[in-house]
All heavy atoms as an XYZ file, in Angstrom:
823
protein
N       0.844     -1.178      0.001
C      -0.005      0.005      0.003
C       0.886      1.230      0.000
O       1.822      1.324      0.762
C      -0.913     -0.046      1.214
C      -1.733      1.184      1.373
S      -2.816      1.009      2.812
C      -4.296      1.618      2.094
N       0.565      2.144     -0.856
C       1.341      3.371     -0.968
C       0.864      4.403      0.045
O      -0.334      4.607      0.219
C       1.188      3.935     -2.375
C       2.068      5.134     -2.634
C       1.992      5.546     -4.097
O       2.056      4.654     -4.970
O       1.836      6.728     -4.329
N       1.828      5.011      0.711
C       1.476      6.045      1.693
C       1.007      7.300      0.966
O       1.500      7.621     -0.106
C       2.677      6.369      2.564
N       0.055      7.946      1.551
C      -0.413      9.205      0.986
C       0.053     10.349      1.882
O       0.123     10.214      3.088
C      -1.942      9.254      0.876
O      -2.493      9.042      2.160
C      -2.451      8.214     -0.089
N       0.395     11.392      1.230
C       0.835     12.573      1.982
C      -0.358     13.244      2.647
O      -1.441     13.290      2.082
C       1.523     13.551      1.049
N      -0.163     13.695      3.837
C      -1.209     14.441      4.516
C      -0.722     15.870      4.705
O       0.471     16.127      4.810
C      -1.547     13.838      5.883
O      -0.376     13.870      6.693
C      -2.064     12.422      5.749
N      -1.636     16.734      4.697
C      -1.294     18.128      4.934
C      -2.046     18.621      6.137
O      -3.140     18.158      6.453
C      -1.660     19.010      3.722
O      -3.057     18.872      3.481
C      -0.878     18.607      2.477
N      -1.413     19.526      6.828
C      -2.069     20.125      7.987
C      -3.224     20.977      7.502
O      -3.169     21.555      6.421
C      -1.067     20.987      8.756
N      -4.276     21.027      8.273
C      -5.391     21.889      7.871
C      -4.937     23.333      7.804
O      -4.111     23.769      8.589
C      -6.425     21.673      8.971
C      -5.693     21.084     10.121
C      -4.489     20.411      9.565
N      -5.445     24.025      6.835
C      -5.087     25.415      6.719
C      -6.088     26.281      7.467
O      -7.245     25.905      7.598
C      -5.041     25.862      5.245
O      -6.317     25.626      4.690
C      -3.980     25.077      4.484
N      -5.605     27.380      7.936
C      -6.484     28.292      8.659
C      -7.433     28.951      7.679
O      -7.040     29.321      6.577
C      -5.629     29.358      9.343
O      -6.470     30.371      9.859
N      -8.679     29.127      8.072
C      -9.609     29.833      7.190
C      -9.394     31.341      7.231
O     -10.067     32.067      6.524
C     -10.965     29.457      7.763
C     -10.698     29.218      9.215
C      -9.310     28.639      9.264
N      -8.463     31.788      8.049
C      -8.248     33.225      8.205
C      -7.109     33.696      7.332
O      -6.328     32.920      6.807
C      -7.940     33.531      9.669
C      -9.004     33.105     10.668
C      -8.550     33.361     12.082
C     -10.306     33.805     10.378
N      -7.019     34.975      7.186
C      -5.960     35.604      6.417
C      -4.599     35.195      6.996
O      -4.452     35.030      8.204
C      -6.130     37.128      6.517
C      -5.270     37.867      5.570
N      -3.977     38.159      5.853
C      -5.523     38.364      4.344
C      -3.454     38.830      4.847
N      -4.383     38.959      3.920
N      -3.630     35.000      6.116
C      -2.297     34.602      6.561
C      -1.688     35.559      7.554
O      -0.860     35.188      8.359
C      -1.364     34.474      5.364
C      -1.735     33.313      4.470
O      -2.462     32.406      4.947
O      -1.304     33.307      3.301
N      -2.099     36.829      7.485
C      -1.549     37.824      8.399
C      -2.085     37.663      9.826
O      -1.536     38.248     10.745
C      -1.860     39.228      7.885
N      -3.116     36.864      9.999
C      -3.691     36.656     11.333
C      -2.874     35.572     12.035
O      -3.207     34.395     11.975
C      -5.146     36.231     11.240
S      -6.198     37.480     10.529
N      -1.810     35.969     12.678
C      -0.908     34.980     13.255
C      -0.913     34.987     14.770
O      -0.218     34.203     15.379
C       0.528     35.197     12.756
C       0.621     34.962     11.264
C       1.024     36.588     13.099
N      -1.682     35.816     15.386
C      -1.700     35.830     16.841
C      -2.860     34.984     17.313
O      -3.272     34.058     16.644
C      -1.826     37.265     17.365
O      -3.081     37.780     16.935
C      -0.713     38.146     16.866
N      -3.424     35.339     18.427
C      -4.561     34.585     18.930
C      -5.781     34.736     18.024
O      -6.812     34.143     18.276
C      -4.894     34.998     20.345
C      -5.225     36.474     20.455
O      -4.931     37.228     19.508
O      -5.772     36.873     21.488
N      -5.646     35.494     16.938
C      -6.732     35.668     15.995
C      -6.973     34.387     15.213
O      -7.939     34.287     14.477
C      -6.446     36.820     15.037
C      -6.285     38.159     15.744
S      -7.728     38.570     16.779
C      -8.873     38.996     15.492
N      -6.092     33.391     15.360
C      -6.335     32.117     14.699
C      -7.560     31.427     15.279
O      -8.095     30.520     14.671
C      -5.102     31.217     14.802
C      -4.011     31.694     13.878
O      -4.280     32.217     12.801
N      -2.785     31.557     14.307
N      -7.958     31.840     16.443
C      -9.168     31.302     17.056
C      -9.918     32.471     17.685
O     -10.037     32.569     18.902
C      -8.820     30.263     18.098
N     -10.398     33.391     16.843
C     -11.039     34.573     17.412
C     -12.311     34.223     18.161
O     -13.011     33.270     17.821
C     -11.333     35.430     16.183
C     -11.444     34.465     15.066
C     -10.464     33.371     15.389
N     -12.572     34.970     19.183
C     -13.819     34.812     19.915
C     -14.548     36.152     19.882
O     -13.921     37.197     19.777
C     -13.576     34.401     21.375
O     -12.773     35.395     22.007
C     -12.903     33.046     21.453
N     -15.832     36.082     19.959
C     -16.643     37.299     19.835
C     -17.693     37.285     20.928
O     -18.267     36.256     21.247
C     -17.320     37.332     18.461
C     -16.357     37.156     17.321
C     -16.189     35.911     16.725
C     -15.599     38.215     16.862
C     -15.295     35.741     15.670
C     -14.698     38.064     15.824
C     -14.542     36.817     15.223
N     -17.945     38.480     21.449
C     -18.978     38.635     22.457
C     -20.327     39.003     21.852
O     -21.357     38.910     22.518
C     -18.588     39.714     23.472
C     -17.366     39.302     24.277
O     -17.196     38.084     24.544
O     -16.577     40.187     24.649
N     -20.289     39.468     20.593
C     -21.520     39.905     19.938
C     -21.411     39.614     18.447
O     -20.303     39.568     17.892
C     -21.738     41.390     20.186
N     -22.547     39.465     17.811
C     -22.565     39.185     16.371
C     -21.948     40.306     15.542
O     -21.305     40.056     14.536
C     -23.987     38.912     15.891
C     -24.465     37.536     16.249
O     -23.629     36.653     16.554
O     -25.684     37.324     16.243
N     -22.123     41.562     15.981
C     -21.551     42.670     15.202
C     -20.037     42.557     15.180
O     -19.399     42.939     14.195
C     -22.003     44.029     15.726
C     -21.400     44.437     17.046
C     -21.935     44.268     18.278
C     -20.121     45.071     17.243
N     -21.087     44.756     19.237
C     -19.961     45.259     18.627
C     -19.102     45.505     16.395
C     -18.824     45.851     19.174
C     -17.965     46.083     16.942
C     -17.842     46.260     18.317
N     -19.426     42.031     16.232
C     -17.970     41.863     16.256
C     -17.550     40.821     15.221
O     -16.571     41.011     14.495
C     -17.519     41.428     17.652
C     -17.782     42.467     18.707
C     -17.541     41.941     20.094
O     -17.403     40.729     20.315
N     -17.489     42.847     21.068
N     -18.291     39.735     15.144
C     -18.013     38.679     14.164
C     -18.141     39.239     12.745
O     -17.309     38.982     11.886
C     -18.982     37.517     14.361
C     -18.784     36.342     13.416
C     -19.846     35.258     13.590
N     -20.224     34.991     14.962
C     -19.566     34.193     15.802
N     -18.501     33.564     15.377
N     -19.974     34.015     17.028
N     -19.175     40.043     12.518
C     -19.381     40.631     11.193
C     -18.260     41.606     10.841
O     -17.748     41.596      9.717
C     -20.749     41.305     11.110
C     -21.903     40.327     11.064
C     -23.214     41.003     10.682
N     -23.614     42.003     11.662
C     -24.363     41.758     12.739
N     -24.795     40.541     12.964
N     -24.679     42.709     13.578
N     -17.874     42.452     11.792
C     -16.794     43.419     11.537
C     -15.492     42.692     11.229
O     -14.758     43.066     10.307
C     -16.611     44.351     12.737
N     -15.224     41.640     11.971
C     -14.026     40.824     11.732
C     -14.088     40.243     10.324
O     -13.127     40.334      9.550
C     -13.940     39.713     12.777
C     -12.739     38.826     12.608
C     -11.539     39.154     13.205
C     -12.825     37.667     11.858
C     -10.425     38.337     13.048
C     -11.718     36.850     11.699
C     -10.517     37.183     12.303
N     -15.209     39.627      9.990
C     -15.350     38.988      8.685
C     -15.258     39.965      7.523
O     -14.625     39.662      6.509
N     -15.855     41.118      7.676
C     -15.806     42.126      6.609
C     -14.368     42.590      6.389
O     -13.898     42.669      5.247
C     -16.735     43.321      6.938
C     -16.466     44.509      6.014
C     -18.194     42.899      6.837
N     -13.664     42.877      7.481
C     -12.273     43.349      7.356
C     -11.398     42.311      6.668
O     -10.638     42.637      5.756
C     -11.715     43.706      8.724
N     -11.524     41.071      7.085
C     -10.701     40.002      6.491
C     -11.097     39.762      5.036
O     -10.242     39.667      4.154
C     -10.806     38.694      7.322
C     -10.120     37.544      6.624
C     -10.221     38.917      8.711
N     -12.386     39.683      4.777
C     -12.853     39.391      3.410
C     -12.457     40.484      2.422
O     -11.998     40.179      1.311
C     -14.364     39.200      3.401
N     -12.625     41.737      2.805
C     -12.267     42.822      1.885
C     -10.782     42.813      1.575
O     -10.376     43.068      0.441
C     -12.699     44.172      2.450
C     -14.211     44.414      2.444
C     -14.534     45.718      3.163
C     -14.747     44.431      1.016
N      -9.977     42.484      2.553
C      -8.543     42.368      2.298
C      -8.257     41.163      1.399
O      -7.506     41.259      0.434
C      -7.775     42.245      3.613
O      -6.406     42.072      3.351
N      -8.893     40.045      1.709
C      -8.700     38.835      0.908
C      -9.073     39.057     -0.562
O      -8.430     38.506     -1.451
C      -9.549     37.678      1.459
C      -9.019     37.080      2.723
C      -7.799     36.217      2.487
O      -7.690     35.573      1.428
O      -6.938     36.201      3.389
N     -10.074     39.868     -0.794
C     -10.512     40.125     -2.164
C      -9.783     41.302     -2.795
O     -10.155     41.769     -3.866
C     -12.033     40.318     -2.228
C     -12.782     39.028     -2.096
C     -13.389     38.686     -0.908
C     -12.855     38.132     -3.157
C     -14.071     37.474     -0.778
C     -13.524     36.923     -3.040
C     -14.131     36.593     -1.843
N      -8.743     41.788     -2.134
C      -7.859     42.764     -2.726
C      -8.284     44.218     -2.656
O      -7.741     45.049     -3.374
N      -9.229     44.530     -1.793
C      -9.680     45.922     -1.692
C      -8.682     46.783     -0.926
O      -8.692     48.003     -1.079
C     -11.054     46.007     -1.062
C     -12.116     45.392     -1.943
N     -12.561     46.018     -3.078
C     -12.754     44.211     -1.879
C     -13.488     45.259     -3.671
N     -13.606     44.151     -2.966
N      -7.891     46.183     -0.093
C      -6.804     46.874      0.603
C      -5.852     45.817      1.136
O      -6.252     44.670      1.395
C      -7.299     47.791      1.736
C      -8.219     47.121      2.729
C      -7.738     46.287      3.741
C      -9.595     47.348      2.664
C      -8.591     45.693      4.640
C     -10.456     46.751      3.554
C      -9.953     45.941      4.557
O     -10.802     45.338      5.437
N      -4.592     46.188      1.295
C      -3.653     45.226      1.862
C      -3.894     45.056      3.362
O      -4.289     46.012      4.035
C      -2.274     45.849      1.580
C      -2.530     47.286      1.326
C      -3.946     47.430      0.869
N      -3.675     43.858      3.858
C      -3.939     43.593      5.271
C      -3.127     44.500      6.183
O      -3.625     44.943      7.223
C      -3.650     42.126      5.596
C      -4.050     41.776      6.990
C      -3.249     41.406      8.027
C      -5.382     41.789      7.520
N      -3.982     41.183      9.164
C      -5.307     41.414      8.880
C      -6.631     42.085      6.982
C      -6.435     41.329      9.694
C      -7.748     42.007      7.799
C      -7.633     41.630      9.135
N      -1.916     44.841      5.780
C      -1.110     45.705      6.651
C      -1.698     47.112      6.745
O      -1.505     47.800      7.743
C       0.360     45.730      6.238
C       0.599     46.293      4.862
O      -0.350     46.400      4.061
O       1.751     46.659      4.572
N      -2.472     47.563      5.750
C      -3.149     48.857      5.856
C      -4.186     48.810      6.976
O      -4.306     49.750      7.762
C      -3.817     49.215      4.533
N      -4.910     47.694      7.043
C      -5.874     47.547      8.145
C      -5.157     47.478      9.477
O      -5.546     48.118     10.457
C      -6.748     46.298      7.941
C      -7.678     46.095      9.105
C      -8.850     46.828      9.199
C      -7.355     45.215     10.115
C      -9.683     46.690     10.294
C      -8.189     45.057     11.208
C      -9.351     45.802     11.300
N      -4.082     46.715      9.527
C      -3.339     46.574     10.785
C      -2.838     47.934     11.273
O      -2.898     48.228     12.473
C      -2.151     45.630     10.607
C      -2.555     44.188     10.445
C      -1.354     43.306     10.159
O      -0.563     43.603      9.280
N      -1.234     42.237     10.922
N      -2.319     48.754     10.365
C      -1.825     50.064     10.749
C      -2.963     50.937     11.292
O      -2.782     51.676     12.260
C      -1.136     50.762      9.574
C       0.172     50.081      9.173
C       1.143     49.957     10.350
O       1.390     50.925     11.060
N       1.644     48.753     10.563
N      -4.118     50.850     10.688
C      -5.274     51.596     11.191
C      -5.717     51.086     12.560
O      -6.137     51.854     13.410
C      -6.425     51.535     10.197
C      -6.279     52.562      9.133
C      -6.449     53.924      9.761
N      -5.888     54.959      8.943
C      -5.456     56.120      9.432
N      -5.512     56.375     10.724
N      -4.981     57.030      8.660
N      -5.642     49.781     12.766
C      -5.999     49.213     14.066
C      -5.015     49.684     15.129
O      -5.403     50.079     16.230
C      -6.033     47.687     14.001
C      -6.406     46.938     15.282
C      -7.761     47.406     15.827
C      -6.390     45.443     15.041
N      -3.741     49.689     14.809
C      -2.720     50.175     15.740
C      -2.987     51.645     16.063
O      -2.901     52.066     17.225
C      -1.316     49.972     15.146
C      -0.990     48.466     15.115
C      -0.260     50.752     15.925
C       0.234     48.121     14.274
N      -3.317     52.436     15.052
C      -3.592     53.864     15.252
C      -4.830     54.050     16.147
O      -4.837     54.922     17.016
C      -3.779     54.562     13.923
N      -5.855     53.257     15.927
C      -7.073     53.381     16.728
C      -6.802     53.050     18.179
O      -7.259     53.738     19.096
C      -8.170     52.472     16.164
N      -6.036     52.003     18.412
C      -5.694     51.626     19.787
C      -4.791     52.693     20.404
O      -4.967     53.074     21.567
C      -5.029     50.230     19.818
C      -6.080     49.172     19.424
C      -4.439     49.945     21.198
C      -5.510     47.781     19.198
N      -3.847     53.212     19.621
C      -2.971     54.277     20.117
C      -3.748     55.525     20.500
O      -3.448     56.166     21.509
N      -4.746     55.879     19.702
C      -5.564     57.048     20.013
C      -6.315     56.821     21.318
O      -6.432     57.718     22.147
C      -6.539     57.327     18.871
N      -6.819     55.606     21.513
C      -7.531     55.283     22.757
C      -6.570     55.376     23.941
O      -6.915     55.930     24.986
C      -8.130     53.885     22.663
C      -8.882     53.487     23.894
C     -10.161     53.806     24.212
C      -8.383     52.690     24.976
N     -10.492     53.247     25.435
C      -9.434     52.563     25.918
C      -7.167     52.058     25.233
C      -9.276     51.839     27.098
C      -7.018     51.353     26.413
C      -8.071     51.239     27.330
N      -5.367     54.852     23.760
C      -4.383     54.872     24.847
C      -3.957     56.296     25.188
O      -3.607     56.582     26.327
C      -3.158     54.039     24.480
C      -3.442     52.557     24.453
C      -2.265     51.719     23.960
O      -1.390     52.252     23.249
O      -2.243     50.515     24.289
N      -3.961     57.174     24.196
C      -3.541     58.557     24.413
C      -4.631     59.395     25.067
O      -4.370     60.499     25.543
C      -3.136     59.191     23.076
N      -5.827     58.865     25.102
C      -6.950     59.580     25.734
C      -6.827     59.459     27.242
O      -6.344     58.463     27.765
C      -8.280     58.946     25.260
O      -8.327     58.981     23.841
C      -9.467     59.688     25.824
N      -7.259     60.501     27.925
C      -7.171     60.457     29.394
C      -8.021     59.308     29.927
O      -9.032     58.935     29.326
C      -7.636     61.775     30.003
O      -9.033     61.925     29.825
N      -7.589     58.780     31.051
C      -8.266     57.616     31.649
C      -9.731     57.905     31.928
O     -10.573     57.013     31.817
C      -7.553     57.188     32.921
N     -10.042     59.140     32.249
C     -11.441     59.473     32.572
C     -12.321     59.479     31.316
O     -13.536     59.327     31.418
C     -11.532     60.862     33.248
O     -10.945     61.843     32.400
C     -10.845     60.835     34.610
N     -11.710     59.631     30.140
C     -12.488     59.657     28.899
C     -12.418     58.346     28.109
O     -13.155     58.186     27.147
C     -11.973     60.795     28.007
C     -12.177     62.170     28.612
C     -11.598     63.266     27.741
O     -11.392     63.027     26.540
O     -11.345     64.355     28.277
N     -11.526     57.455     28.501
C     -11.313     56.232     27.729
C     -12.506     55.291     27.725
O     -12.805     54.665     26.732
C     -10.117     55.441     28.268
C      -8.800     55.949     27.807
C      -7.670     55.103     28.340
O      -7.810     54.414     29.367
N      -6.552     55.146     27.678
N     -13.155     55.150     28.814
C     -14.166     54.109     28.920
C     -13.458     52.764     29.063
O     -12.229     52.700     29.216
N     -14.208     51.700     28.982
C     -13.602     50.394     29.152
C     -12.971     49.929     27.840
O     -13.339     50.378     26.762
C     -14.662     49.372     29.612
O     -15.658     49.249     28.627
N     -12.007     49.031     27.968
C     -11.318     48.477     26.808
C     -12.292     47.610     26.018
O     -12.884     46.663     26.543
C     -10.120     47.650     27.256
C      -9.518     46.841     26.170
C      -9.685     45.500     25.965
C      -8.665     47.301     25.114
N      -8.993     45.107     24.841
C      -8.351     46.197     24.298
C      -8.159     48.539     24.775
C      -7.546     46.300     23.172
C      -7.345     48.638     23.653
C      -7.035     47.523     22.877
N     -12.452     47.947     24.747
C     -13.317     47.173     23.857
C     -12.554     46.962     22.566
O     -12.565     47.807     21.677
C     -14.625     47.924     23.594
C     -15.464     48.177     24.825
C     -16.042     46.905     25.398
O     -16.331     45.954     24.672
N     -16.203     46.867     26.712
N     -11.877     45.830     22.428
C     -11.020     45.564     21.284
C     -11.757     45.768     19.960
O     -11.249     46.399     19.040
C     -10.469     44.149     21.368
C      -9.596     43.788     20.185
C      -8.319     44.319     20.057
C     -10.058     42.921     19.199
C      -7.521     44.008     18.972
C      -9.272     42.594     18.119
C      -7.994     43.140     18.014
O      -7.220     42.824     16.942
N     -12.954     45.248     19.853
C     -13.652     45.336     18.577
C     -14.200     46.733     18.277
O     -14.518     47.028     17.126
C     -14.711     44.239     18.437
C     -14.037     42.927     18.109
C     -13.860     41.962     19.081
C     -13.517     42.707     16.850
C     -13.197     40.782     18.796
C     -12.846     41.524     16.556
C     -12.684     40.570     17.530
O     -12.015     39.419     17.240
N     -14.288     47.582     19.274
C     -14.584     48.996     18.987
C     -13.424     49.594     18.189
O     -13.632     50.352     17.246
C     -14.794     49.785     20.291
C     -16.031     49.395     21.057
C     -17.311     49.963     20.455
O     -17.234     50.930     19.712
O     -18.379     49.390     20.758
N     -12.203     49.248     18.561
C     -11.020     49.719     17.841
C     -10.957     49.070     16.456
O     -10.576     49.705     15.481
C      -9.742     49.411     18.628
C      -9.786     49.965     20.010
N      -9.986     51.306     20.275
C      -9.686     49.358     21.203
C      -9.995     51.493     21.575
N      -9.816     50.330     22.152
N     -11.324     47.817     16.388
C     -11.357     47.104     15.115
C     -12.325     47.804     14.153
O     -12.006     48.050     13.002
C     -11.825     45.654     15.360
C     -11.803     44.768     14.166
C     -12.743     44.719     13.175
C     -10.801     43.827     13.806
N     -12.398     43.769     12.244
C     -11.202     43.218     12.602
C      -9.603     43.426     14.410
C     -10.458     42.233     11.990
C      -8.852     42.452     13.788
C      -9.265     41.864     12.585
N     -13.485     48.134     14.661
C     -14.495     48.801     13.828
C     -14.014     50.189     13.398
O     -14.204     50.582     12.237
C     -15.813     48.896     14.596
C     -17.021     49.413     13.813
C     -17.278     48.569     12.568
C     -18.239     49.442     14.715
N     -13.388     50.928     14.298
C     -12.855     52.249     13.950
C     -11.804     52.109     12.843
O     -11.770     52.906     11.902
C     -12.258     52.920     15.182
N     -10.964     51.099     12.947
C      -9.946     50.852     11.916
C     -10.600     50.507     10.596
O     -10.195     50.995      9.537
C      -9.007     49.733     12.370
N     -11.622     49.678     10.637
C     -12.326     49.297      9.420
C     -12.966     50.519      8.761
O     -12.871     50.691      7.547
C     -13.378     48.227      9.732
C     -14.207     47.724      8.560
C     -13.332     47.139      7.450
C     -15.221     46.690      9.049
N     -13.605     51.359      9.555
C     -14.226     52.564      8.999
C     -13.186     53.430      8.294
O     -13.436     53.925      7.191
C     -14.890     53.356     10.123
C     -16.114     52.659     10.690
C     -16.567     53.250     12.009
O     -15.933     54.201     12.517
O     -17.549     52.723     12.562
N     -12.035     53.626      8.901
C     -11.000     54.469      8.314
C     -10.434     53.843      7.027
O     -10.224     54.514      6.028
C      -9.868     54.745      9.295
C     -10.208     55.644     10.426
C     -10.877     56.973     10.064
N     -10.315     57.643      8.901
C     -11.007     58.436      8.080
N     -12.277     58.679      8.295
N     -10.431     59.032      7.058
N     -10.156     52.571      7.051
C      -9.562     51.931      5.887
C     -10.557     51.901      4.718
O     -10.158     52.009      3.559
C      -8.978     50.548      6.249
C     -10.019     49.454      6.276
C      -7.853     50.188      5.321
N     -11.834     51.792      5.016
C     -12.841     51.822      3.950
C     -12.840     53.182      3.251
O     -12.939     53.255      2.026
C     -14.231     51.534      4.522
C     -14.489     50.114      5.008
C     -15.882     50.003      5.623
C     -14.297     49.095      3.902
N     -12.709     54.240      4.018
C     -12.672     55.585      3.439
C     -11.354     55.790      2.700
O     -11.348     56.288      1.560
C     -12.865     56.660      4.541
C     -12.571     58.059      4.004
C     -14.283     56.578      5.107
N     -10.269     55.418      3.305
C      -8.957     55.640      2.692
C      -8.777     54.880      1.372
O      -7.987     55.307      0.525
C      -7.856     55.229      3.672
C      -7.751     56.166      4.839
C      -6.823     55.674      5.906
O      -6.296     54.547      5.800
O      -6.615     56.411      6.866
N      -9.484     53.788      1.212
C      -9.359     53.004     -0.021
C     -10.576     53.181     -0.932
O     -10.839     52.353     -1.799
C      -9.101     51.538      0.309
C      -7.723     51.326      0.843
N      -7.378     51.571      2.154
C      -6.575     50.979      0.221
C      -6.093     51.360      2.329
N      -5.586     50.992      1.163
N     -11.284     54.302     -0.700
C     -12.402     54.707     -1.565
C     -13.485     53.631     -1.699
O     -14.132     53.531     -2.750
C     -11.901     55.122     -2.942
C     -10.987     56.339     -2.876
O     -11.261     57.222     -2.050
O     -10.005     56.379     -3.627
N     -13.682     52.892     -0.657
C     -14.770     51.908     -0.665
C     -16.053     52.543     -0.142
O     -17.153     52.082     -0.446
C     -14.390     50.681      0.160
C     -13.183     49.922     -0.376
C     -12.709     48.875      0.630
C     -13.511     49.258     -1.693
N     -15.891     53.587      0.660
C     -17.008     54.377      1.179
C     -16.536     55.824      1.191
O     -15.413     56.101      1.646
C     -17.416     53.937      2.607
C     -18.531     54.825      3.149
C     -17.844     52.486      2.627
N     -17.354     56.734      0.705
C     -17.005     58.156      0.719
C     -17.063     58.678      2.161
O     -17.862     58.196      2.970
C     -17.950     58.950     -0.169
N     -16.207     59.642      2.448
C     -16.146     60.213      3.794
C     -17.520     60.718      4.248
O     -17.937     60.446      5.379
C     -15.114     61.351      3.822
C     -14.982     62.010      5.185
C     -14.099     61.235      6.141
O     -13.074     60.704      5.696
O     -14.451     61.154      7.319
N     -18.219     61.431      3.355
C     -19.538     61.953      3.753
C     -20.557     60.839      3.960
O     -21.422     60.936      4.832
C     -20.038     63.003      2.765
C     -20.169     62.466      1.348
O     -19.520     61.455      1.009
O     -20.925     63.068      0.574
N     -20.443     59.772      3.177
C     -21.336     58.623      3.389
C     -21.059     57.980      4.748
O     -21.981     57.579      5.449
C     -21.141     57.577      2.309
C     -21.672     57.966      0.944
C     -21.405     56.881     -0.072
O     -22.251     56.002     -0.218
O     -20.322     56.924     -0.709
N     -19.778     57.870      5.078
C     -19.414     57.260      6.370
C     -19.953     58.104      7.501
O     -20.519     57.580      8.467
C     -17.882     57.097      6.479
C     -17.440     56.420      7.764
S     -18.044     54.715      7.937
C     -16.993     53.872      6.769
N     -19.785     59.435      7.406
C     -20.303     60.316      8.459
C     -21.813     60.165      8.579
O     -22.359     60.113      9.669
C     -19.935     61.770      8.175
C     -18.566     62.101      8.717
C     -18.295     63.599      8.693
N     -17.186     63.791      7.787
C     -17.196     64.507      6.670
N     -18.248     65.182      6.343
N     -16.147     64.584      5.903
N     -22.489     60.092      7.432
C     -23.947     59.934      7.461
C     -24.338     58.602      8.110
O     -25.280     58.535      8.906
C     -24.510     60.030      6.050
N     -23.613     57.549      7.763
C     -23.917     56.237      8.350
C     -23.679     56.238      9.846
O     -24.456     55.666     10.612
C     -23.051     55.153      7.695
C     -23.389     54.794      6.248
C     -22.291     53.917      5.652
C     -24.730     54.103      6.191
N     -22.604     56.867     10.275
C     -22.277     56.892     11.704
C     -23.224     57.800     12.471
O     -23.474     57.566     13.651
C     -20.827     57.323     11.915
C     -19.790     56.348     11.350
C     -18.391     56.928     11.506
C     -19.901     54.990     12.028
N     -23.760     58.801     11.782
C     -24.685     59.719     12.434
C     -26.099     59.160     12.517
O     -26.919     59.611     13.284
N     -26.348     58.142     11.715
C     -27.702     57.551     11.678
C     -27.972     56.739     12.916
O     -27.180     56.306     13.618
C     -27.862     56.688     10.442
């Protein structure tokens, strides 16, 4: 009997997701959707994954730079969503005025 090669299962996530994001957990459905949209849009070439990562780092940095009395509680996916909103505008997937209108709604 001839041996067959086996391969390790591949992650369904973007290759850039190398931290604990290999097994993301979500507290709410909107977090799962925001995660999926960010990964899918990158996977389909609408923006490079590192552009999203840089926006996520910036969003977290802005939160960290805010005074403790104004920060509120740590909400990782709030920062994720802020990064997604910015990268969508920066890559002309959503116009700035449309984004403002959506956020104001």
